PDB file with SEQRES, HELIX, SHEET and CRYST1 records, atoms N, CA, C and O in Angstrom:
SEQRES   1 A   86  MET ILE GLY SER SER ALA ARG ILE GLU SER GLU LEU ASP          
SEQRES   2 A   86  ALA TYR TYR ALA GLU HIS GLN ARG ILE CYS LEU ASP PRO          
SEQRES   3 A   86  GLU ALA ARG ALA ALA LYS HIS SER ARG LEU SER ASP ASP          
SEQRES   4 A   86  GLN ALA ARG ARG LEU THR VAL GLU GLN THR LEU VAL ASP          
SEQRES   5 A   86  PRO GLU GLU LEU ASN ASP TRP PHE LEU LYS LEU ALA ILE          
SEQRES   6 A   86  ASP LEU ASP ARG SER ASP ALA GLU ALA ARG PRO VAL LEU          
SEQRES   7 A   86  THR LEU GLU SER LEU ALA PRO LEU                              
HELIX    1 AA1 SER A    5  GLU A   18  1                                  14    
HELIX    2 AA2 ALA A   31  HIS A   33  5                                   3    
HELIX    3 AA3 LEU A   67  GLU A   73  1                                   7    
SHEET    1 AA1 4 SER A  34  GLN A  40  0                                        
SHEET    2 AA1 4 ARG A  43  LEU A  50 -1                                        
SHEET    3 AA1 4 TRP A  59  ASP A  66 -1                                        
SHEET    4 AA1 4 LEU A  78  PRO A  85 -1                                        
CRYST1    1.000    1.000    1.000  90.00  90.00  90.00 P 1           1          
ATOM      1  N   MET A   1       3.068 -11.378  -4.073  1.00  0.00           N  
ATOM      2  CA  MET A   1       4.028 -10.555  -3.375  1.00  0.00           C  
ATOM      3  C   MET A   1       4.868  -9.817  -4.410  1.00  0.00           C  
ATOM      4  O   MET A   1       5.168 -10.352  -5.477  1.00  0.00           O  
ATOM      5  N   ILE A   2       5.240  -8.598  -4.087  1.00  0.00           N  
ATOM      6  CA  ILE A   2       5.939  -7.758  -5.053  1.00  0.00           C  
ATOM      7  C   ILE A   2       7.381  -8.204  -5.283  1.00  0.00           C  
ATOM      8  O   ILE A   2       7.910  -8.004  -6.377  1.00  0.00           O  
ATOM      9  N   GLY A   3       8.024  -8.795  -4.295  1.00  0.00           N  
ATOM     10  CA  GLY A   3       9.346  -9.353  -4.517  1.00  0.00           C  
ATOM     11  C   GLY A   3      10.485  -8.472  -4.044  1.00  0.00           C  
ATOM     12  O   GLY A   3      10.454  -7.924  -2.941  1.00  0.00           O  
ATOM     13  N   SER A   4      11.476  -8.347  -4.883  1.00  0.00           N  
ATOM     14  CA  SER A   4      12.747  -7.744  -4.510  1.00  0.00           C  
ATOM     15  C   SER A   4      12.680  -6.233  -4.327  1.00  0.00           C  
ATOM     16  O   SER A   4      11.750  -5.564  -4.779  1.00  0.00           O  
ATOM     17  N   SER A   5      13.695  -5.727  -3.651  1.00  0.00           N  
ATOM     18  CA  SER A   5      13.789  -4.277  -3.478  1.00  0.00           C  
ATOM     19  C   SER A   5      14.002  -3.588  -4.827  1.00  0.00           C  
ATOM     20  O   SER A   5      13.579  -2.446  -5.006  1.00  0.00           O  
ATOM     21  N   ALA A   6      14.649  -4.261  -5.772  1.00  0.00           N  
ATOM     22  CA  ALA A   6      14.831  -3.688  -7.108  1.00  0.00           C  
ATOM     23  C   ALA A   6      13.480  -3.493  -7.798  1.00  0.00           C  
ATOM     24  O   ALA A   6      13.273  -2.501  -8.496  1.00  0.00           O  
ATOM     25  N   ARG A   7      12.575  -4.432  -7.601  1.00  0.00           N  
ATOM     26  CA  ARG A   7      11.236  -4.307  -8.189  1.00  0.00           C  
ATOM     27  C   ARG A   7      10.474  -3.150  -7.553  1.00  0.00           C  
ATOM     28  O   ARG A   7       9.809  -2.385  -8.252  1.00  0.00           O  
ATOM     29  N   ILE A   8      10.568  -3.018  -6.236  1.00  0.00           N  
ATOM     30  CA  ILE A   8       9.908  -1.904  -5.545  1.00  0.00           C  
ATOM     31  C   ILE A   8      10.480  -0.582  -6.042  1.00  0.00           C  
ATOM     32  O   ILE A   8       9.734   0.359  -6.316  1.00  0.00           O  
ATOM     33  N   GLU A   9      11.793  -0.514  -6.155  1.00  0.00           N  
ATOM     34  CA  GLU A   9      12.439   0.704  -6.644  1.00  0.00           C  
ATOM     35  C   GLU A   9      11.977   1.031  -8.060  1.00  0.00           C  
ATOM     36  O   GLU A   9      11.745   2.197  -8.379  1.00  0.00           O  
ATOM     37  N   SER A  10      11.843   0.029  -8.900  1.00  0.00           N  
ATOM     38  CA  SER A  10      11.366   0.231 -10.266  1.00  0.00           C  
ATOM     39  C   SER A  10       9.943   0.788 -10.283  1.00  0.00           C  
ATOM     40  O   SER A  10       9.637   1.702 -11.048  1.00  0.00           O  
ATOM     41  N   GLU A  11       9.083   0.237  -9.440  1.00  0.00           N  
ATOM     42  CA  GLU A  11       7.700   0.731  -9.358  1.00  0.00           C  
ATOM     43  C   GLU A  11       7.672   2.173  -8.854  1.00  0.00           C  
ATOM     44  O   GLU A  11       6.917   2.997  -9.370  1.00  0.00           O  
ATOM     45  N   LEU A  12       8.488   2.478  -7.852  1.00  0.00           N  
ATOM     46  CA  LEU A  12       8.534   3.853  -7.344  1.00  0.00           C  
ATOM     47  C   LEU A  12       9.086   4.814  -8.391  1.00  0.00           C  
ATOM     48  O   LEU A  12       8.620   5.949  -8.492  1.00  0.00           O  
ATOM     49  N   ASP A  13      10.070   4.376  -9.170  1.00  0.00           N  
ATOM     50  CA  ASP A  13      10.580   5.215 -10.261  1.00  0.00           C  
ATOM     51  C   ASP A  13       9.462   5.551 -11.241  1.00  0.00           C  
ATOM     52  O   ASP A  13       9.356   6.688 -11.701  1.00  0.00           O  
ATOM     53  N   ALA A  14       8.631   4.566 -11.558  1.00  0.00           N  
ATOM     54  CA  ALA A  14       7.499   4.804 -12.465  1.00  0.00           C  
ATOM     55  C   ALA A  14       6.516   5.797 -11.845  1.00  0.00           C  
ATOM     56  O   ALA A  14       5.997   6.675 -12.535  1.00  0.00           O  
ATOM     57  N   TYR A  15       6.264   5.658 -10.551  1.00  0.00           N  
ATOM     58  CA  TYR A  15       5.366   6.600  -9.866  1.00  0.00           C  
ATOM     59  C   TYR A  15       5.935   8.018  -9.947  1.00  0.00           C  
ATOM     60  O   TYR A  15       5.233   8.951 -10.336  1.00  0.00           O  
ATOM     61  N   TYR A  16       7.209   8.173  -9.579  1.00  0.00           N  
ATOM     62  CA  TYR A  16       7.809   9.507  -9.540  1.00  0.00           C  
ATOM     63  C   TYR A  16       8.042  10.096 -10.930  1.00  0.00           C  
ATOM     64  O   TYR A  16       8.271  11.300 -11.044  1.00  0.00           O  
ATOM     65  N   ALA A  17       7.992   9.307 -11.964  1.00  0.00           N  
ATOM     66  CA  ALA A  17       8.046   9.845 -13.326  1.00  0.00           C  
ATOM     67  C   ALA A  17       6.770  10.620 -13.647  1.00  0.00           C  
ATOM     68  O   ALA A  17       6.767  11.498 -14.510  1.00  0.00           O  
ATOM     69  N   GLU A  18       5.684  10.286 -12.944  1.00  0.00           N  
ATOM     70  CA  GLU A  18       4.387  10.917 -13.186  1.00  0.00           C  
ATOM     71  C   GLU A  18       3.972  11.896 -12.093  1.00  0.00           C  
ATOM     72  O   GLU A  18       3.110  12.744 -12.323  1.00  0.00           O  
ATOM     73  N   HIS A  19       4.570  11.792 -10.909  1.00  0.00           N  
ATOM     74  CA  HIS A  19       4.125  12.574  -9.754  1.00  0.00           C  
ATOM     75  C   HIS A  19       5.313  13.150  -9.000  1.00  0.00           C  
ATOM     76  O   HIS A  19       6.394  12.561  -8.973  1.00  0.00           O  
ATOM     77  N   GLN A  20       5.095  14.328  -8.380  1.00  0.00           N  
ATOM     78  CA  GLN A  20       6.155  14.991  -7.614  1.00  0.00           C  
ATOM     79  C   GLN A  20       6.503  14.230  -6.346  1.00  0.00           C  
ATOM     80  O   GLN A  20       7.675  14.060  -6.012  1.00  0.00           O  
ATOM     81  N   ARG A  21       5.460  13.769  -5.634  1.00  0.00           N  
ATOM     82  CA  ARG A  21       5.686  13.135  -4.341  1.00  0.00           C  
ATOM     83  C   ARG A  21       4.435  12.383  -3.916  1.00  0.00           C  
ATOM     84  O   ARG A  21       3.401  12.460  -4.581  1.00  0.00           O  
ATOM     85  N   ILE A  22       4.529  11.670  -2.828  1.00  0.00           N  
ATOM     86  CA  ILE A  22       3.380  11.036  -2.185  1.00  0.00           C  
ATOM     87  C   ILE A  22       2.995  11.929  -1.014  1.00  0.00           C  
ATOM     88  O   ILE A  22       3.821  12.201  -0.143  1.00  0.00           O  
ATOM     89  N   CYS A  23       1.767  12.379  -0.986  1.00  0.00           N  
ATOM     90  CA  CYS A  23       1.305  13.248   0.101  1.00  0.00           C  
ATOM     91  C   CYS A  23       1.102  12.429   1.377  1.00  0.00           C  
ATOM     92  O   CYS A  23       0.667  11.278   1.331  1.00  0.00           O  
ATOM     93  N   LEU A  24       1.422  13.040   2.501  1.00  0.00           N  
ATOM     94  CA  LEU A  24       1.262  12.395   3.805  1.00  0.00           C  
ATOM     95  C   LEU A  24       0.465  13.275   4.763  1.00  0.00           C  
ATOM     96  O   LEU A  24       0.477  13.048   5.973  1.00  0.00           O  
ATOM     97  N   ASP A  25      -0.217  14.264   4.233  1.00  0.00           N  
ATOM     98  CA  ASP A  25      -0.981  15.203   5.051  1.00  0.00           C  
ATOM     99  C   ASP A  25      -2.289  14.566   5.537  1.00  0.00           C  
ATOM    100  O   ASP A  25      -2.596  13.433   5.165  1.00  0.00           O  
ATOM    101  N   PRO A  26      -3.060  15.280   6.362  1.00  0.00           N  
ATOM    102  CA  PRO A  26      -4.315  14.704   6.870  1.00  0.00           C  
ATOM    103  C   PRO A  26      -5.263  14.230   5.764  1.00  0.00           C  
ATOM    104  O   PRO A  26      -5.914  13.197   5.920  1.00  0.00           O  
ATOM    105  N   GLU A  27      -5.350  14.956   4.666  1.00  0.00           N  
ATOM    106  CA  GLU A  27      -6.222  14.523   3.561  1.00  0.00           C  
ATOM    107  C   GLU A  27      -5.755  13.182   3.003  1.00  0.00           C  
ATOM    108  O   GLU A  27      -6.577  12.310   2.719  1.00  0.00           O  
ATOM    109  N   ALA A  28      -4.458  13.012   2.846  1.00  0.00           N  
ATOM    110  CA  ALA A  28      -3.922  11.753   2.311  1.00  0.00           C  
ATOM    111  C   ALA A  28      -4.174  10.587   3.262  1.00  0.00           C  
ATOM    112  O   ALA A  28      -4.305   9.441   2.832  1.00  0.00           O  
ATOM    113  N   ARG A  29      -4.240  10.887   4.549  1.00  0.00           N  
ATOM    114  CA  ARG A  29      -4.462   9.834   5.552  1.00  0.00           C  
ATOM    115  C   ARG A  29      -5.939   9.594   5.837  1.00  0.00           C  
ATOM    116  O   ARG A  29      -6.276   8.758   6.675  1.00  0.00           O  
ATOM    117  N   ALA A  30      -6.821  10.310   5.157  1.00  0.00           N  
ATOM    118  CA  ALA A  30      -8.264  10.167   5.385  1.00  0.00           C  
ATOM    119  C   ALA A  30      -8.718   8.745   5.050  1.00  0.00           C  
ATOM    120  O   ALA A  30      -8.187   8.098   4.148  1.00  0.00           O  
ATOM    121  N   ALA A  31      -9.702   8.287   5.795  1.00  0.00           N  
ATOM    122  CA  ALA A  31     -10.212   6.913   5.638  1.00  0.00           C  
ATOM    123  C   ALA A  31     -10.695   6.619   4.225  1.00  0.00           C  
ATOM    124  O   ALA A  31     -10.651   5.469   3.789  1.00  0.00           O  
ATOM    125  N   LYS A  32     -11.153   7.628   3.507  1.00  0.00           N  
ATOM    126  CA  LYS A  32     -11.675   7.389   2.155  1.00  0.00           C  
ATOM    127  C   LYS A  32     -10.612   6.857   1.190  1.00  0.00           C  
ATOM    128  O   LYS A  32     -10.945   6.344   0.122  1.00  0.00           O  
ATOM    129  N   HIS A  33      -9.340   6.977   1.561  1.00  0.00           N  
ATOM    130  CA  HIS A  33      -8.256   6.493   0.703  1.00  0.00           C  
ATOM    131  C   HIS A  33      -7.781   5.092   1.089  1.00  0.00           C  
ATOM    132  O   HIS A  33      -6.844   4.567   0.486  1.00  0.00           O  
ATOM    133  N   SER A  34      -8.420   4.486   2.086  1.00  0.00           N  
ATOM    134  CA  SER A  34      -8.023   3.156   2.567  1.00  0.00           C  
ATOM    135  C   SER A  34      -9.188   2.186   2.481  1.00  0.00           C  
ATOM    136  O   SER A  34     -10.342   2.548   2.708  1.00  0.00           O  
ATOM    137  N   ARG A  35      -8.859   0.946   2.147  1.00  0.00           N  
ATOM    138  CA  ARG A  35      -9.857  -0.122   2.129  1.00  0.00           C  
ATOM    139  C   ARG A  35      -9.268  -1.329   2.849  1.00  0.00           C  
ATOM    140  O   ARG A  35      -8.120  -1.710   2.618  1.00  0.00           O  
ATOM    141  N   LEU A  36     -10.069  -1.918   3.718  1.00  0.00           N  
ATOM    142  CA  LEU A  36      -9.647  -3.078   4.491  1.00  0.00           C  
ATOM    143  C   LEU A  36     -10.637  -4.199   4.243  1.00  0.00           C  
ATOM    144  O   LEU A  36     -11.848  -3.993   4.329  1.00  0.00           O  
ATOM    145  N   SER A  37     -10.130  -5.387   3.934  1.00  0.00           N  
ATOM    146  CA  SER A  37     -11.026  -6.527   3.726  1.00  0.00           C  
ATOM    147  C   SER A  37     -10.423  -7.773   4.366  1.00  0.00           C  
ATOM    148  O   SER A  37      -9.205  -7.918   4.463  1.00  0.00           O  
ATOM    149  N   ASP A  38     -11.301  -8.656   4.795  1.00  0.00           N  
ATOM    150  CA  ASP A  38     -10.866  -9.936   5.364  1.00  0.00           C  
ATOM    151  C   ASP A  38     -11.221 -11.024   4.359  1.00  0.00           C  
ATOM    152  O   ASP A  38     -12.181 -11.774   4.535  1.00  0.00           O  
ATOM    153  N   ASP A  39     -10.421 -11.086   3.308  1.00  0.00           N  
ATOM    154  CA  ASP A  39     -10.700 -11.968   2.182  1.00  0.00           C  
ATOM    155  C   ASP A  39     -10.388 -13.436   2.461  1.00  0.00           C  
ATOM    156  O   ASP A  39     -10.876 -14.315   1.750  1.00  0.00           O  
ATOM    157  N   GLN A  40      -9.598 -13.706   3.466  1.00  0.00           N  
ATOM    158  CA  GLN A  40      -9.266 -15.083   3.842  1.00  0.00           C  
ATOM    159  C   GLN A  40      -9.253 -15.166   5.365  1.00  0.00           C  
ATOM    160  O   GLN A  40      -9.091 -14.158   6.054  1.00  0.00           O  
ATOM    161  N   ALA A  41      -9.423 -16.366   5.871  1.00  0.00           N  
ATOM    162  CA  ALA A  41      -9.360 -16.560   7.320  1.00  0.00           C  
ATOM    163  C   ALA A  41      -7.980 -16.155   7.834  1.00  0.00           C  
ATOM    164  O   ALA A  41      -6.957 -16.565   7.288  1.00  0.00           O  
ATOM    165  N   ARG A  42      -7.968 -15.354   8.881  1.00  0.00           N  
ATOM    166  CA  ARG A  42      -6.737 -14.922   9.551  1.00  0.00           C  
ATOM    167  C   ARG A  42      -5.798 -14.147   8.638  1.00  0.00           C  
ATOM    168  O   ARG A  42      -4.582 -14.162   8.824  1.00  0.00           O  
ATOM    169  N   ARG A  43      -6.377 -13.465   7.642  1.00  0.00           N  
ATOM    170  CA  ARG A  43      -5.592 -12.630   6.732  1.00  0.00           C  
ATOM    171  C   ARG A  43      -6.432 -11.426   6.352  1.00  0.00           C  
ATOM    172  O   ARG A  43      -7.598 -11.562   5.982  1.00  0.00           O  
ATOM    173  N   LEU A  44      -5.835 -10.248   6.446  1.00  0.00           N  
ATOM    174  CA  LEU A  44      -6.503  -9.023   6.023  1.00  0.00           C  
ATOM    175  C   LEU A  44      -5.769  -8.462   4.816  1.00  0.00           C  
ATOM    176  O   LEU A  44      -4.564  -8.659   4.659  1.00  0.00           O  
ATOM    177  N   THR A  45      -6.502  -7.766   3.971  1.00  0.00           N  
ATOM    178  CA  THR A  45      -5.907  -7.058   2.849  1.00  0.00           C  
ATOM    179  C   THR A  45      -6.200  -5.576   3.022  1.00  0.00           C  
ATOM    180  O   THR A  45      -7.330  -5.177   3.302  1.00  0.00           O  
ATOM    181  N   VAL A  46      -5.156  -4.768   2.849  1.00  0.00           N  
ATOM    182  CA  VAL A  46      -5.288  -3.319   2.933  1.00  0.00           C  
ATOM    183  C   VAL A  46      -4.904  -2.747   1.579  1.00  0.00           C  
ATOM    184  O   VAL A  46      -3.847  -3.072   1.038  1.00  0.00           O  
ATOM    185  N   GLU A  47      -5.761  -1.897   1.032  1.00  0.00           N  
ATOM    186  CA  GLU A  47      -5.428  -1.152  -0.182  1.00  0.00           C  
ATOM    187  C   GLU A  47      -5.430   0.322   0.175  1.00  0.00           C  
ATOM    188  O   GLU A  47      -6.396   0.833   0.742  1.00  0.00           O  
ATOM    189  N   GLN A  48      -4.345   0.999  -0.160  1.00  0.00           N  
ATOM    190  CA  GLN A  48      -4.182   2.413   0.158  1.00  0.00           C  
ATOM    191  C   GLN A  48      -3.926   3.184  -1.125  1.00  0.00           C  
ATOM    192  O   GLN A  48      -2.970   2.903  -1.848  1.00  0.00           O  
ATOM    193  N   THR A  49      -4.780   4.151  -1.405  1.00  0.00           N  
ATOM    194  CA  THR A  49      -4.553   5.039  -2.539  1.00  0.00           C  
ATOM    195  C   THR A  49      -3.397   5.963  -2.203  1.00  0.00           C  
ATOM    196  O   THR A  49      -3.352   6.535  -1.114  1.00  0.00           O  
ATOM    197  N   LEU A  50      -2.462   6.112  -3.131  1.00  0.00           N  
ATOM    198  CA  LEU A  50      -1.363   7.048  -2.954  1.00  0.00           C  
ATOM    199  C   LEU A  50      -1.841   8.411  -3.442  1.00  0.00           C  
ATOM    200  O   LEU A  50      -2.075   8.612  -4.634  1.00  0.00           O  
ATOM    201  N   VAL A  51      -1.979   9.328  -2.516  1.00  0.00           N  
ATOM    202  CA  VAL A  51      -2.481  10.665  -2.828  1.00  0.00           C  
ATOM    203  C   VAL A  51      -1.301  11.516  -3.287  1.00  0.00           C  
ATOM    204  O   VAL A  51      -0.257  11.556  -2.636  1.00  0.00           O  
ATOM    205  N   ASP A  52      -1.483  12.195  -4.418  1.00  0.00           N  
ATOM    206  CA  ASP A  52      -0.428  13.016  -4.994  1.00  0.00           C  
ATOM    207  C   ASP A  52      -0.869  14.481  -5.056  1.00  0.00           C  
ATOM    208  O   ASP A  52      -2.068  14.760  -5.028  1.00  0.00           O  
ATOM    209  N   PRO A  53       0.079  15.419  -5.140  1.00  0.00           N  
ATOM    210  CA  PRO A  53      -0.267  16.840  -5.153  1.00  0.00           C  
ATOM    211  C   PRO A  53      -1.154  17.245  -6.336  1.00  0.00           C  
ATOM    212  O   PRO A  53      -1.901  18.220  -6.250  1.00  0.00           O  
ATOM    213  N   GLU A  54      -1.072  16.502  -7.428  1.00  0.00           N  
ATOM    214  CA  GLU A  54      -1.884  16.818  -8.608  1.00  0.00           C  
ATOM    215  C   GLU A  54      -3.324  16.333  -8.448  1.00  0.00           C  
ATOM    216  O   GLU A  54      -4.182  16.624  -9.281  1.00  0.00           O  
ATOM    217  N   GLU A  55      -3.579  15.595  -7.375  1.00  0.00           N  
ATOM    218  CA  GLU A  55      -4.894  15.035  -7.055  1.00  0.00           C  
ATOM    219  C   GLU A  55      -5.399  14.037  -8.103  1.00  0.00           C  
ATOM    220  O   GLU A  55      -6.605  13.879  -8.297  1.00  0.00           O  
ATOM    221  N   LEU A  56      -4.462  13.376  -8.768  1.00  0.00           N  
ATOM    222  CA  LEU A  56      -4.847  12.308  -9.693  1.00  0.00           C  
ATOM    223  C   LEU A  56      -5.182  11.042  -8.907  1.00  0.00           C  
ATOM    224  O   LEU A  56      -6.108  10.307  -9.250  1.00  0.00           O  
ATOM    225  N   ASN A  57      -4.412  10.804  -7.851  1.00  0.00           N  
ATOM    226  CA  ASN A  57      -4.653   9.666  -6.954  1.00  0.00           C  
ATOM    227  C   ASN A  57      -4.872   8.374  -7.745  1.00  0.00           C  
ATOM    228  O   ASN A  57      -5.827   7.634  -7.509  1.00  0.00           O  
ATOM    229  N   ASP A  58      -3.971   8.127  -8.676  1.00  0.00           N  
ATOM    230  CA  ASP A  58      -4.134   7.028  -9.623  1.00  0.00           C  
ATOM    231  C   ASP A  58      -3.167   5.860  -9.388  1.00  0.00           C  
ATOM    232  O   ASP A  58      -2.976   5.021 -10.268  1.00  0.00           O  
ATOM    233  N   TRP A  59      -2.568   5.813  -8.210  1.00  0.00           N  
ATOM    234  CA  TRP A  59      -1.714   4.697  -7.812  1.00  0.00           C  
ATOM    235  C   TRP A  59      -2.186   4.184  -6.465  1.00  0.00           C  
ATOM    236  O   TRP A  59      -2.820   4.913  -5.701  1.00  0.00           O  
ATOM    237  N   PHE A  60      -1.876   2.925  -6.175  1.00  0.00           N  
ATOM    238  CA  PHE A  60      -2.246   2.352  -4.882  1.00  0.00           C  
ATOM    239  C   PHE A  60      -1.198   1.331  -4.462  1.00  0.00           C  
ATOM    240  O   PHE A  60      -0.421   0.833  -5.276  1.00  0.00           O  
ATOM    241  N   LEU A  61      -1.201   1.042  -3.191  1.00  0.00           N  
ATOM    242  CA  LEU A  61      -0.411  -0.086  -2.721  1.00  0.00           C  
ATOM    243  C   LEU A  61      -1.349  -1.057  -2.034  1.00  0.00           C  
ATOM    244  O   LEU A  61      -2.356  -0.664  -1.445  1.00  0.00           O  
ATOM    245  N   LYS A  62      -1.005  -2.318  -2.120  1.00  0.00           N  
ATOM    246  CA  LYS A  62      -1.812  -3.386  -1.533  1.00  0.00           C  
ATOM    247  C   LYS A  62      -0.928  -4.181  -0.582  1.00  0.00           C  
ATOM    248  O   LYS A  62       0.149  -4.648  -0.954  1.00  0.00           O  
ATOM    249  N   LEU A  63      -1.400  -4.326   0.646  1.00  0.00           N  
ATOM    250  CA  LEU A  63      -0.673  -5.040   1.686  1.00  0.00           C  
ATOM    251  C   LEU A  63      -1.511  -6.192   2.207  1.00  0.00           C  
ATOM    252  O   LEU A  63      -2.738  -6.106   2.250  1.00  0.00           O  
ATOM    253  N   ALA A  64      -0.856  -7.262   2.599  1.00  0.00           N  
ATOM    254  CA  ALA A  64      -1.525  -8.365   3.291  1.00  0.00           C  
ATOM    255  C   ALA A  64      -1.045  -8.357   4.731  1.00  0.00           C  
ATOM    256  O   ALA A  64       0.137  -8.137   4.997  1.00  0.00           O  
ATOM    257  N   ILE A  65      -1.961  -8.598   5.660  1.00  0.00           N  
ATOM    258  CA  ILE A  65      -1.623  -8.710   7.077  1.00  0.00           C  
ATOM    259  C   ILE A  65      -1.914 -10.141   7.504  1.00  0.00           C  
ATOM    260  O   ILE A  65      -3.065 -10.579   7.496  1.00  0.00           O  
ATOM    261  N   ASP A  66      -0.874 -10.859   7.872  1.00  0.00           N  
ATOM    262  CA  ASP A  66      -1.004 -12.239   8.339  1.00  0.00           C  
ATOM    263  C   ASP A  66      -1.280 -12.186   9.841  1.00  0.00           C  
ATOM    264  O   ASP A  66      -0.381 -11.892  10.628  1.00  0.00           O  
ATOM    265  N   LEU A  67      -2.507 -12.467  10.235  1.00  0.00           N  
ATOM    266  CA  LEU A  67      -2.898 -12.342  11.637  1.00  0.00           C  
ATOM    267  C   LEU A  67      -2.247 -13.397  12.525  1.00  0.00           C  
ATOM    268  O   LEU A  67      -1.928 -13.109  13.678  1.00  0.00           O  
ATOM    269  N   ASP A  68      -2.043 -14.611  12.018  1.00  0.00           N  
ATOM    270  CA  ASP A  68      -1.372 -15.642  12.815  1.00  0.00           C  
ATOM    271  C   ASP A  68       0.070 -15.233  13.128  1.00  0.00           C  
ATOM    272  O   ASP A  68       0.506 -15.305  14.277  1.00  0.00           O  
ATOM    273  N   ARG A  69       0.798 -14.809  12.111  1.00  0.00           N  
ATOM    274  CA  ARG A  69       2.184 -14.360  12.329  1.00  0.00           C  
ATOM    275  C   ARG A  69       2.222 -13.111  13.190  1.00  0.00           C  
ATOM    276  O   ARG A  69       3.104 -12.965  14.036  1.00  0.00           O  
ATOM    277  N   SER A  70       1.272 -12.209  12.981  1.00  0.00           N  
ATOM    278  CA  SER A  70       1.217 -10.988  13.794  1.00  0.00           C  
ATOM    279  C   SER A  70       1.016 -11.328  15.263  1.00  0.00           C  
ATOM    280  O   SER A  70       1.661 -10.743  16.133  1.00  0.00           O  
ATOM    281  N   ASP A  71       0.122 -12.273  15.544  1.00  0.00           N  
ATOM    282  CA  ASP A  71      -0.093 -12.712  16.929  1.00  0.00           C  
ATOM    283  C   ASP A  71       1.178 -13.345  17.499  1.00  0.00           C  
ATOM    284  O   ASP A  71       1.577 -13.040  18.623  1.00  0.00           O  
ATOM    285  N   ALA A  72       1.805 -14.216  16.730  1.00  0.00           N  
ATOM    286  CA  ALA A  72       2.992 -14.933  17.198  1.00  0.00           C  
ATOM    287  C   ALA A  72       4.163 -13.986  17.463  1.00  0.00           C  
ATOM    288  O   ALA A  72       4.933 -14.191  18.401  1.00  0.00           O  
ATOM    289  N   GLU A  73       4.291 -12.957  16.638  1.00  0.00           N  
ATOM    290  CA  GLU A  73       5.420 -12.033  16.766  1.00  0.00           C  
ATOM    291  C   GLU A  73       5.077 -10.789  17.579  1.00  0.00           C  
ATOM    292  O   GLU A  73       5.941  -9.945  17.817  1.00  0.00           O  
ATOM    293  N   ALA A  74       3.821 -10.671  18.004  1.00  0.00           N  
ATOM    294  CA  ALA A  74       3.358  -9.522  18.802  1.00  0.00           C  
ATOM    295  C   ALA A  74       3.630  -8.190  18.106  1.00  0.00           C  
ATOM    296  O   ALA A  74       4.001  -7.200  18.737  1.00  0.00           O  
ATOM    297  N   ARG A  75       3.436  -8.197  16.795  1.00  0.00           N  
ATOM    298  CA  ARG A  75       3.584  -6.985  15.973  1.00  0.00           C  
ATOM    299  C   ARG A  75       2.875  -7.234  14.655  1.00  0.00           C  
ATOM    300  O   ARG A  75       2.674  -8.387  14.272  1.00  0.00           O  
ATOM    301  N   PRO A  76       2.494  -6.181  13.956  1.00  0.00           N  
ATOM    302  CA  PRO A  76       1.876  -6.394  12.647  1.00  0.00           C  
ATOM    303  C   PRO A  76       2.895  -6.966  11.655  1.00  0.00           C  
ATOM    304  O   PRO A  76       4.008  -6.453  11.534  1.00  0.00           O  
ATOM    305  N   VAL A  77       2.512  -8.008  10.962  1.00  0.00           N  
ATOM    306  CA  VAL A  77       3.359  -8.594   9.921  1.00  0.00           C  
ATOM    307  C   VAL A  77       2.686  -8.295   8.585  1.00  0.00           C  
ATOM    308  O   VAL A  77       1.654  -8.872   8.242  1.00  0.00           O  
ATOM    309  N   LEU A  78       3.301  -7.375   7.843  1.00  0.00           N  
ATOM    310  CA  LEU A  78       2.748  -6.899   6.578  1.00  0.00           C  
ATOM    311  C   LEU A  78       3.585  -7.416   5.420  1.00  0.00           C  
ATOM    312  O   LEU A  78       4.808  -7.514   5.520  1.00  0.00           O  
ATOM    313  N   THR A  79       2.921  -7.745   4.323  1.00  0.00           N  
ATOM    314  CA  THR A  79       3.588  -8.129   3.089  1.00  0.00           C  
ATOM    315  C   THR A  79       3.084  -7.217   1.984  1.00  0.00           C  
ATOM    316  O   THR A  79       1.879  -7.103   1.764  1.00  0.00           O  
ATOM    317  N   LEU A  80       4.016  -6.564   1.288  1.00  0.00           N  
ATOM    318  CA  LEU A  80       3.644  -5.716   0.165  1.00  0.00           C  
ATOM    319  C   LEU A  80       3.304  -6.611  -1.013  1.00  0.00           C  
ATOM    320  O   LEU A  80       4.161  -7.339  -1.515  1.00  0.00           O  
ATOM    321  N   GLU A  81       2.057  -6.561  -1.455  1.00  0.00           N  
ATOM    322  CA  GLU A  81       1.621  -7.401  -2.572  1.00  0.00           C  
ATOM    323  C   GLU A  81       1.713  -6.679  -3.905  1.00  0.00           C  
ATOM    324  O   GLU A  81       2.040  -7.292  -4.922  1.00  0.00           O  
ATOM    325  N   SER A  82       1.429  -5.382  -3.912  1.00  0.00           N  
ATOM    326  CA  SER A  82       1.564  -4.638  -5.162  1.00  0.00           C  
ATOM    327  C   SER A  82       1.684  -3.150  -4.895  1.00  0.00           C  
ATOM    328  O   SER A  82       1.226  -2.633  -3.876  1.00  0.00           O  
ATOM    329  N   LEU A  83       2.308  -2.490  -5.833  1.00  0.00           N  
ATOM    330  CA  LEU A  83       2.448  -1.039  -5.879  1.00  0.00           C  
ATOM    331  C   LEU A  83       2.308  -0.709  -7.351  1.00  0.00           C  
ATOM    332  O   LEU A  83       3.213  -0.973  -8.143  1.00  0.00           O  
ATOM    333  N   ALA A  84       1.169  -0.130  -7.721  1.00  0.00           N  
ATOM    334  CA  ALA A  84       0.875  -0.034  -9.149  1.00  0.00           C  
ATOM    335  C   ALA A  84      -0.143   1.064  -9.434  1.00  0.00           C  
ATOM    336  O   ALA A  84      -0.823   1.544  -8.527  1.00  0.00           O  
ATOM    337  N   PRO A  85      -0.240   1.457 -10.710  1.00  0.00           N  
ATOM    338  CA  PRO A  85      -1.312   2.384 -11.079  1.00  0.00           C  
ATOM    339  C   PRO A  85      -2.664   1.686 -11.002  1.00  0.00           C  
ATOM    340  O   PRO A  85      -2.755   0.466 -11.137  1.00  0.00           O  
ATOM    341  N   LEU A  86      -3.704   2.469 -10.784  1.00  0.00           N  
ATOM    342  CA  LEU A  86      -5.066   1.920 -10.743  1.00  0.00           C  
ATOM    343  C   LEU A  86      -5.490   1.446 -12.113  1.00  0.00           C  
ATOM    344  O   LEU A  86      -6.606   0.953 -12.277  1.00  0.00           O  
TER     345      LEU A  86                                                      
END                                                                             
């Protein structure tokens, strides 16, 4: 797990030192930039490439989805595991 908000802010500062922004357009949301795996029972892992205007696409975020907690809370329960360069 990535931890504190200060750590997330630090990682985002590093990203923005190299890139203008994170794109959110249809190309950035295309399936080719997402990977989903069921690496453990009742847990999914999502990796999303962060698409940038320079088209370097050299950063990603990794999320875990706890299916048991998601079922219990009737909503997706996501944990940010990493935000880092490829």
